[in-house]
N, C-alpha and C positions, 0 to 999 in steps of 0.2 A: 350494461351496468347493473341491472337487477341481479344477474347471475353472479357477478363479482361480489356484490353486497351480500348475497346469500352465502357464498363461500366464506366471506369474512365472519359473518355471524356464527356459522357452523364451526369455524376454526377457533374463534374465541370461546365458544361454549365448550368445545372439546378440551382446549388448553386449561380453562378454569376448572373444569371437573377433574381432569386427570392431575393437574397441578395441586389441587386441594387434597385429593386422596394421597398422592405421593408425599406432599408436604406433611400431612399428619403422620404418615409412616416414618418419615425422616425424623420427626420430633420424637417419636417413640423410641428410636434408636440413638437419640442424643445429637442429631444433626439439625441445623436450622431448617425451617420450612422452605426457605428459598432454594435449597438444593433440589427439592422435589419439583419446583417450578422449572428449574433448569433442565432436569432430566425429562420432564414431560415433553418439551419441544423436541428433544432428540428422539424419543420413542414414537412421536407422531410423524416424524420425517422419514427419509429413506433408510435410516439405520435399522429400524425395526418394522414399523407399519408398512413402509414401502417395500421391504424385503419379503414380508409375509403376503401382503395384498396390495400391489401397486394401484389397483382400481380404487380400493378404499382410501388410500392416501390421497389420490387425486380428487376424490369427492370433497375432501377437506381442503387440500392444498393444490389447486390446479397449476400445472406448469404454465409459465407465462413468458412472453417474449422479452420482457424488460429485466429478467433475472436469469442470466445465462448460467450461473453457478448454483442455482437452487430452484425451489418450487414455492416461493412465498410471494403472494400478490403485493404490488407496490402499496396498495391501500393498507394492508396489514402491517407492512414495515413502517409506514407513516404513523399509524396508531401507536406502534411499539416505541418509536422514537419520541413521540410526544409524551408518552408515559414516563420514559426515563428522564426526559427534560424536567417535567413537573416534579418527579421524585427527587431529583438532585437539587431542585430549588428548595424543597422541604428539608433536605439534609443540610443545606447551607443555612436555612432559616433557623434550624435547631442548634447550629454550631455557635458556641459562645466564644466570640473572637477575643474578648478580654482575657479569657483563660488561656487561649492559645498564645497570646502575647507574652505570657510568662515563660512559655516553652518554645519560643520561635527558634532559638539556637538549635535545640535538639531536633525540631521539626525539619529544619533546612538540612542539617547533617544527615539525618535518617533518610530524607528524600534523595539527597545526592548519592549516598552510598547504596541505597535501595534501588537506584536506577543504573548507576555506573557499573556496579559489580555484575549484575545479571546481564547487562548489555554486552560487556566484554566477554563473559563466559559464553553467552549465547552466540555471539559472533564467531568465537573460536570453535564452538561445536558445529556451527554451520559449515565450516571448512570440511568437516568429515561428512556432513549430510549432502553437500553440494552435488556430488556426482550421481547420487541415487535419487534425490528428491527435488532438485531444482528444475523448473521448466526449461525447455530447450531454448538456448539463446539468451538467457538471463545472465548478466554479469555477476561474478561472484561477490562483488562489493555490495550490490543492491540486495542480493539474497542474504548475505551475512548480516547486514544492517537490519533487514526486515525481521529475521529470526531473533536478533538481539533485542529489538524494540518490543517484539511480541512477548519476550520473557521479562522485560523490565516493567511492563504495565501492571497496575494494581486495579482490581475490580472495585471501583468506587461504590456503585450501588449495592453490590453484594457485601462488601465490608461494612457498609452502613447498616444493612439489614442484620448481619451477624451481631454487630455491636448492640443493636436494639433488642435482638432476641436474648442476648446475655445480660441485658440491662446495664450495659457499659457505655452507651452512647454519650452520656453526660458526665461520665467520670473523667478524671485527669488523663487516664490512659486512653480513653476513647477519643477525647478531644485531640490529644497528641497524634493518635493514629489517623484520624480524619484529616488533620492539618498536614501531616507528612504525606498521606496519600494524595491530597490535593496538589501539593507542590510537585511530588514525584510524577503524577500523571500529566501535569502541565508540561514538565520537562520532556516526558515521553512523547507527548503529542507534537511538541516542537521538533523532536528527533524524527518523528514519523514524517513531518513536513519536509525535513531534510532528506529523508529516504526517497520521498516522492519526487523531490527536486532532482536528486541524482538520477533516478530512473527516467525522468523526463528531460534530463540534461539542462535543468534550470536550478542550479545550486543557489544562485542569488535569491531566488524566490523563497527558499527555506529561511534565510536570514531575515527577510522581510516579514515572514510569518512570526518569527520569534520577537522581533521588534514591535510588531503590531500587538502581540499578546501582552507584552510588557506595558504598552500604552493603555490597553484596556484595563489591566489590573490597576495601574496608577489612576486612571480616570474614575474607576469604581471607588477607590479609597479616598481620593482627594476631592472629587466633584460630586459624584452620585451619593455617597454616604451622608455628607452633611445635609444635602437637600432632602433626602429621604427622612432623616431624623427630624428636621423642621416640620415636614409635612405630617409625619406620624405623631409628633408632639401636638400639632394642631388638631388632628383627629382624636387623640386621646382626651384633649381638653373639651371637646365638643360633646354636649349631652345627647343622649339618645343612641339609636343604633348607627352602625357604620353605614354611610350612604352608599347606594349601589355603584355610583361612579368610582368610588375608591377600589372596590373589588375588580371592576372592569379595568381600571387603570393599572392595577397590580398585574393582572393577566397580560395586559399589553406590554408592560415592562419586562416580564419574563420572556415573552416571545421576542422582543427586540434585543434583549441581552443574549439569548440563545442564537438569534440570527447573526449578531455581530461576531461571535466567536466561530460560528460555522462558516461565515463568509470569508474570514481570514485564513481558514484552513485548519482550525482546531475544533474539536467536536462541540456541538451545541450545548452539551451538558455542562461544560465549564462556565459558559456565560450565565446559565441559570443558577449554578452553584454560587458563583461570585456575587450575583445579585442577592441571593438569599443570605449570604454571609455578611453583607454590608447593611442589611435591614435590621433595625433594633428588634431583637427576637422577643423582647418582653413587651413590645407595643401591643395595643389592643387589636389592631388590624392584623398583625402577624399571627396572633393566637387564633382569631376567628377564621382567618383565611386558611390556616393549616388545618383547623378542625373541620372545615367544610370539604376540603378536597382530599384529605388523607386517605379515607377508605376507598373512594373511587379510583385513586391513583394506585394504591398498593394492592388492592384486590382485583382490579380489572385491567388497568393499563400496563402495570409493571410485569405481570406474568406474560403478557403478549410480547414484551421486549425480550425476555429470556427465551421464549418459545421460537421466535423467528430465526434467530441464529442457529438454534439447535436443529431446526427444520432444514437447514442448508448443509448439515453435516452428514457425511456418508462413511460410517465406520466399517461398512462392508468392503471398503477399498483396502483395508489392512488384512492381508491374506496369508502371510507366512511369518516365520520366527524372526526374520530380519526386520520386518516392520515393527514387531513388538520389542525387539532390541532397541530400535530407534526410539520408540515410545518411552522405554525405561530410561534411556540416556537423556532424553529431553526433560522428563520429570525430575531426574536427579540433578541435572545442571541448573534447571530453573529454580529448584528449591535451595540448592547450595548458594546460588547467587543472591536470591532475594532474602531468604531467611538469614544466611550468614552475613551478608552485607549490612542488613538492618540491625541485627543483634550487635555486631561490633560497633557500629556508629552509635547506637543507643547506650551501650556501656561506656564508650569514650566520653559521651556528653552527660554522664552522671546518673543514668537510669540503673535500677537494680537489675540483677540477673533475671529475676522473674518477669519484671516488666519488659526487659529487653527481649526475652524469649517470646513473650506475648506479642510485642510489636512485630517481631520477625514473622510469627505465624499469621498475623493480621495482614501485613504487607505482602505476604506470599499468596494471599487470596486473590485469584484472578477471575474466577467465574467466567461469565460470557462477555464481560466488558472488554477483556483482553482480546476477545475474538472480533470485536469491531475493528481493532487494529489489523488483525490478520485478514479480515474481510476486505479491507482496502488493498492489502497485498494480493489477495486472490483476484480481485477485480482488475488490478494492474497487470496480472499475469506473472508477478514476481514469486508467488508462493503456489505450489501445486495443491491439488485437491487432496492428495495423500497426506502431505504435510499438514494441511488444514485440519484433517481428521485427527492426526496425532496431537496437534496443539489443543484440540477440544478435550482429549483425554487428559492432557497435562493440566488444563484449566480446571477440570472436574476434580482431579486428584489433589491438586494444591488447595482447592476450596474445601474438599472433604476432610483434609487433614487439620483444618483450622480449629473446628469445634473440639475434637479430642485433645489437642494441645492446650487450648484454653481451659478445658476441664481438668486436665492433669496439673496445670499450674495453680488451680484453686484460687482464682482471682476474686477479691471482694467485690460484690455487686453493689450498685447504687441503690438507695432506697427509693421506693415508689412515691 
């Protein structure tokens, strides 16, 4: 155990240092700092450090028995997942639901189009990729659906960070983007559960997951939200500092909400996000709690989340021009589906061309959140390690394209 803890400390230190340096470099060239944190994990894994000096990589990231497809200790993965859960709670807490209410029609239409179009195009592309990149014995239906779902996901944490970096997170466009991404990813996770059900010959379980997710959302809106409002109104009316039990209680609720969605088969981040979204964001406890945990989460825990998936990526598996042709095709189809589907839906629901294009670029941001979906496919043996590496490049390319598009559109930023 001391040896594992030593490795975790060393890995976190390396990720923070390299992520900070690369983040500053990214900002100098007009990219959000989060890109540097994503790249840091890839560079410290088998793609670069492992290729140059395997011994140096294993000093930081020892190969472990519980991670057959990578070299990340379970303890570091747990830290990274906790970080993204807390961050998504902060994202939900900062989301003004009353403003999204006025745009709910657009949000639903954008989410549906931004999921369905890349899903269908990705599944169609998978028919071409199947003979070359599918693991042996995997049915074409499972493979096609896994690729389609991987292309239909939006990187919620990365999108939120980009909006914050551009000071758009509280603008009407930012609220609509976050709301659309929340709905789209909820649909995508239900689809992923359907894929898992097919792969395990338990299709009925996928429908149970979808129904359970709906019940959790309704429960949050109908039961939890009014109770939280009463509790927080009581705390706001109470003189003096926020009592310690209130902070402890809020942490407990975050963990229970994350546990609920993780338990039914949807990622824990959605439970945390939903809880944050139903809490009155102007309440005193919401503001104080966010101020207390913001820096530790964003500066320490969130970079660990980006790093762990990057450390499981082996770009050295792409060896010839056929592989790079596949990469180009994946990036093109993923962008066409997500950007095109979102842009058309946004225009149909009354958004301007500029805002529609911005929403398309934002929804096309996949980052490493999309790789959580692919990671599940990798663990199930539905996606090969070569395809996983190609999808990493697609996630990076679509994320790198977001900032230049937003700058080109010259969107008005919110005032501080």
